N, C-alpha and C positions, 0 to 999 in steps of 0.2 A: 447631469451632462447629457445632451442629445447626441446620439451616434448617427453619423451620416452613413447611408446605405452604400455609398460608393467609395468608402475610404480605402486607401491603399495599405498594404501590410507595413507595419513598423516594427522596429526592434524594441526589446523590453526596456532598455535604457532611455530611449527617446520617449516611450510611453510614460515612463516615470516622470520625465521632465514636464510633459504636458499636464499631468495631474498636479504636480508641484506648482506650476504656473497658474492653474485654474482654481485650485483650492488649497493654497499654501498652509493655512492655519487649521484645516480640518484634520481630524485624527485618521491616520492611515493604519496604524497598528497599535493594538493594546496587548501587552504581554502579561499573562497571568503567571507570576513566578511560583516556583515550587514551594517557596517559603511563605507564600501568601501575599507577597508584595504585588503591586500592579503598576505597570509602566505604560505611558502613552507617548506615541511619537507621531508628529504631524507629517503631512506629505512633503513639506519643505525640509523638515528635519531629516526625513529618510533620504531624500535626494542628496542633501549635503553630506550625510554620512556615507552614502555609496561612493560619492566622489572621493572622500578622504580615504576610504579603504582601497579604492582603485589606485590612488596615488601611492599608497604603501606597497601594494603588489607590483606596481610598475617599477618602483625603485629596487625591487628585490633582486634581479629584475624578472618580471613576467611579461611576456610579449603576446601580441595578437596571434591567435591560432594555437597557443600552447594550452596544456591541460593543467588544471588546478584541482586538487582533491579537497573536499570539505567534509570534515568529520566532527561537526559541532552539534551540541544539543540544541533543542528548539529555543528560539529567542531572536532578538533583534539582530545580533551579530551574524547568525546564520543567514537570515534574509538579506542583510546588507552585503555579505560576502558573495552570495550567489549573484546578486544584481551587479556588484562590482566586476565580477568575472565577465559577465555579459557585456558590461559597458566597455571593457577592454577588448572585446571580441574573442574572449577565451572560451574554452570548453571546460565545464565543471563535471566533477564526479563526486556525488554525495555518497557517504558510507557511514556505517554505524560507529558512533564515537566510542562505544564500549568494546570495539574489536581490539584484540591484542596487538601490540606494536609491530610484531613480526608480520602479522597478517596485513596490517595497514601498509607497511613497507612493500609487501608483495603486490598489493593492489596498485599502489602508486607506480611501481616499476612496470607492471604489465600495461598500465594505461599510458606510460610515458610522461607522467606528471612531473612538472618542474617545482611544485610546491604542494605541501599538504597543510591545510589550516585545521588544527586539532585542539581538543581540550588540553589544558596544561600538562596533565599527568601522562598523556600519550606522546608529548613532544620532546621529551628529554633525551639528549644524547645523540641527536641526528640533525644536521644542518638543513635537511630537506623540510623539516617541520617549522611551522609558524604557530606558536601557541596562542590561546585565547588572550591571556593577560598582555603578552607582547603586542598583539595586533590591536587590542583596545588602547593601549598606551600610545602606540605609533600613530593610530588614526586620529587621536585627539590633537596631536602635534602636526599633522599633515597639512599641507597647503590647501586652502579652500577653493582654489580655482576650478571652474567647471571643466570637465574633460569632454572631448568629442566622443560621441557614441559610435561604436562599431557594431557590425553584425557578426555574431558567432556562427561558425559552420564547422562542426556541429555545435549545438548548444550544450548538450550534456551527454555523458556516458551513463547508461543505465545498467545496473547490476541485476542479475537474475541468477538464482541458485541452480546449479547443475546437479545431475544425479550423484556426483561425487561429493557434493557439498561445497565445491569451489565455485564462487560466483562467475558467471559468464559476463563478459563486457560487451555491450551493444551500443551502437550509435546510429543515428539517422543523419545523413550528411546534408539535408536540406538547410537553407538559411534559417536561423533561429529568430523568426518573426511571427507576428500574428495580425489578424485583421480586427480592429476594434469592433466590438459587438458580435464577432464570430471568431474568437481566438482559437477554437478547436473545431472549426467547421460547424456541422450540425449536431455534433455529439453533446457539447456542453449545454446548449439551449434545450435539448431533448431531456436532459437530466434536471431541468428547471434551474439551471445556473444562468444568471443574467447580470448585466452591468449594475454597479452601485448597490450591491447587497452587503449585508453584514454576514461574514463567514466565520464560523468557529473552526479552528485548526486543532484537532485532537491528536492526530498521529504524529510520529516523529518524522521531521522533514529530511532525515537521513535516508528515508525511503522514497521511492519515486512517486507514488500516488499522492501522499500529503504534500510533497514538494511541488508537484505539478499543479495541484488545485490551489495551493496558497499563492503561487506565482501567477497563475492565470487570474486569480482573484485581484491581485494588485494591478495587473494589466487592465482589468475591467473596472477599476476604481472601488474595489471592495474595501470595507473596513475589516481588517483581519483581527480576530481575537485569538491569540496564539497561546496555547497551554504549554508551559515548559515541560510539564510532566502530566500525563493523563490521570485524572481523578474523576471517577464516575459522578459523584455527587456534585462536585464543583462544575463539571461540564454541563450537567442538567440545569443547574441554577444560572450558569452563564447564558444559556439559551434565552431565558426570560430577561435577565439583567441587561444584556447587550442587544436585545431585540434581534437575535440571530435568525437569518432567513435560509442559509445554506450550511449544511454540515456534512462532512464525509466521515464515516465510521467503518469499522470492521466488526464481524460478528462477536469477537471477544469483548469489544467495548459495548456492544449491544446487550450482552448478557450482564455485564457489570452495571450498566445503567438501569436495566430492568430490575436488578436486585435491590437498588436503593431508590427506585422511583417513588415509592410510597411516602418516603420522608423528604422528598425534594421540594414539594410545593410548587412544581413548575406547571405552567399552563400551555406552553408551546404556541402561544397566540400568534406569533409572527413567523413561525417556521414554515417555509415553503417547500423545502426539499431535505428529506432525511435519506441521504444517499449512502448505500453500503456497497463494498467491493472487497477484493483481495482474497477472500476465502469463501468456501461453501457455507451458506447460512442455513442452519437447521429449520425445518418447516415450522416447528412449534414456536421458534423465536421470531421468525418473520411474521407469522400470524399474530403473535402478541403485539408487535409494533404496529401492524396494520390496524388492529383493534384500538390501540391507543391514539394513533395519529390520523386514522382514516386512510383509505387505500390510495388517494391521489397524492399524498405527500411522501410515500415510501417508494424510493427508486433504487434500482440495482443495475450495475453494468459488469459484465464479465469481459476481461481482456487480458493482455499480457504485455510485459516489457518488450517482447519481440514485435508487437504491433502488427500482428498478422490479421487482425480483425477484432470485432467486438459484438456482443449481444447486449440488448437493453430490455428491461422489463419494468413496467409500472406495478404498483400494488394491486390495481384493479385487474390487470392481466394475470397476475400471479394467483389471484383467487380462483380464476378459471383454469389455471395451469399450475397447480401447487408443486413446488419443488423445482420449477424451471428457472433458468437464468435469462430467459427471453429469446426473442427471435433475432437472427443476425441483423445488425444495423449497418447499412452501407457495406455489407459483407456477404459473401456466399459461404455456405457451410455444408459439409457432408460428413458422414461417418463411414469409415472403412474397416473391413475385417482383417484378419491376420495375413491374408494373401493380397491385400490391397484392393479388394473388391468393395464397391459401394454397397452399404447395407440398407435394407428397407427401414421405414419408420418403426420405432419400438425396439430395435436390436442395438445392444451395446457394442461399441467398437471405439476406434481411435478417431478423435475429432480433428478434422482438417478445415482450415478457413482460408479465405482469399479476400483481401480488401478490394472494393470497387475502384478506389483511386490508385492509379499507377505511379503517382508522384512519390519520390523518395523510397522509403522502405528501410527497415532496420537491418544492419549488417553486424556480424560478430567481429570484434577486434582480434580475437585469438584465431590464428590461422588453422589450428587443429579442430576448431568447432565449426560445424556446418549445419545449416537448417535442413530439416527433413521436408523437402519440397518436391511435389510430383510434377509430371510433365505439363499438367494443366495450371500450375502456379498455386496449388493449394498447399498450405504448410501446416504441420503439426508441431505443437509444443509439448506433446506427451500426455494430454488429458484424454480420459475415456468419457464417453457420453452416449446418449441416444437422443434422437429427434422424433417428436411426436407427429401425428398426422397433420397438424396445423403449422408445423415448422418451428415449434418451440424447442430449444435445446435444454436437455437435462444432464447435468454432469454426474459422472459415476466414480470419479477419483482419478488419481494419477496412474499412468501406465506403470511407473516404477514402484508404486505403492501397493499394487494389487497383491493380495495374499492368496496363494494356491494351497489350500488345505484339503488333503485327501482327494485331489483332483477337481475340487470346486473352487472357482474364482470368487473371492470375497473382496468387497470394496470398503476400506476402513472408514471413509466419511459417513457411510450409512450407519455403521455401528456407533460411531462417535455421536451422531445426531440423536440416537436413541438414548445413549448414556447421559448426554447433556440435558435431556429433558427431566432427569431425576434430580430432585432438590438437594441431594447430598453431594452432587458432582459439580465442581466449579469449572473444571476443564479436564480433557482426556485426550490421549493419543493411543490409537490402536495400531499395532505393528504385527508382523509375522515373525515368529521365533522358530528356529530350527527344532524339529521334533522327529524322533525316530519313527513314530507310528504314522503321523499325518504329513510328514515332509515339512510343512509349516503349521504351527498352531496359532490361532488368533489370541493375541495377548493385549489386554487393556491396561494402560498406566493412568491411574486416576489421581487428579489433584482435588482433594475434598473441598466442599464449600467452607467459606470463612466461619470459624467458630465451631466447626464439626471436629470434635476430638477423636471420635471413633466412627468408622464406616463399616457397615456390614456388607462384605463382598458377596456373600451368598444371596443377599437381598437384591443387589445389583444384577447378579446373574439371572435371578428369577424375573427381574424387570426386562432384561434383554430377551429372555425366552418368550415373553408375552408379546413381543413386537418384532422379532427377527426369525428368519429361517434357522433351523438347527445348526447348519454349517457356519452361520454368522455369529452365533452366540460365543463370546470369548470363553476359551477353555481354561484360561488363567487370567488373573488380574493382580495388580500390585498397586500400592499407594505411595505417593511421594509428596513431600511438603510443597514443592513448587516445580512446575514444569519450566524448562528453559524457553524464553521468548526473545524475539527481536524487539527493536525499538518501536515497531508498528503494532506490537501486541500480539503478533502471530506466534503460535508455538513452533519451535524449531523441530519439526517432525524428524528430519534426518538425523539430528543430533541425538534424539531419543533412540531412534533405531540403531544408530551406530554405537551408542553407549548403553545398550540394554543392561549390561552388568551393573550399571549404576542405579538402574530403575527397577529391574525385575526383582520381585521378592522383598521390596522395601518394608512392607508390612504384612508379608505372607501372601500366599497364592491360593486361588480356588481352582480345583481340578474340575 
């Protein structure tokens, strides 16, 4: 389909209608089931299902402008429910389906939601919930009449973890529309995202980034290949099998895929963009993927749900600025010291950013939460960083996660990157623990590599000593069978920190 350069913004429901009219029998979505099954849905079939789900919600009743929570696992019903909310002109809030029911109820209450679409096990005993099985049954019986598309304002509520572990709720009140060919301004195309690609969706769409890129893909006519549950080997093989051109991953997925790459038999012949985000990527891991795919296909963006700005870096730029997350993209950035003073290049401080565009902007729903914005309009989300002489940003960790050990500030991400380079380590979280002598001591919680029955902590400590300053070397370590993760594959650092009694000393410590 040719994109006209002067097209006006359209809502996501209308855009789906256009695709369904122009390519009714083409496959819009392929779902790779966790049980090995594969399901294909055409554009016409997706459009019809969205209408049916919208009819179900409308009869509940859900009205234009109201909030609907969606806590479903990856799959066709998740995608159709999101689009049905937008077709009705509603605001959606996606959340982790594995959350306890009490936490889900709290989220829905704080957002003012009138309905929560959830997995069956989460929906028992409360009239606010609409379970998966009930929704599937009702939509099959729903009238097939086409519904008029409305424009949501706002389109979605974004969740972001706070320092207390309680998610912050954020919205952008701009109309939920996009311009065909440029659905996210210049950001998407700079990341080698373009119309009519085949896109692999690896991450859980209960999180903002996978949800955003999946829905932007449908807006741009992508064939989405959606994994119900991430499996590294299956993801790699899907790239060749479905001629994938765009995929978004997080570093945890990159490690898993690298571990099984030798047995995958994948060529990456069609892949145009291997895009990663959401967490700091260790330098050794980034370099490994650049060597595999070539520098031009590896892309990275740093940003946040608060949408205060972003940086973008290509693999080629990264080779000249290893460890960087890129230069500010349509954004101004600076680093401030403890007294708010602007720091020179090379000095670590708190990162402040300001988008060039003055349109919209994210606001917090919770009246007690406010953005840390200075008089010049620069906002911090709590990340520490330094900027080199050419303007490339290098992250140093979260302000709340910095460990003060014996008066020396230590950044956990740096230590974690070194430990992750060791073949015995599958994943790791480094935290500060109360210590009589040091104030805080650096403690590493290790998840061993698959099949590793015994791990030599003294060997890991020696590995750290060879690559880190003395203050950065963990003074103690422990091993756990599995670190807690969210549906996006990211380790729940705060949960580890807050429940150290569950993790410390699991298999002994190293002093």
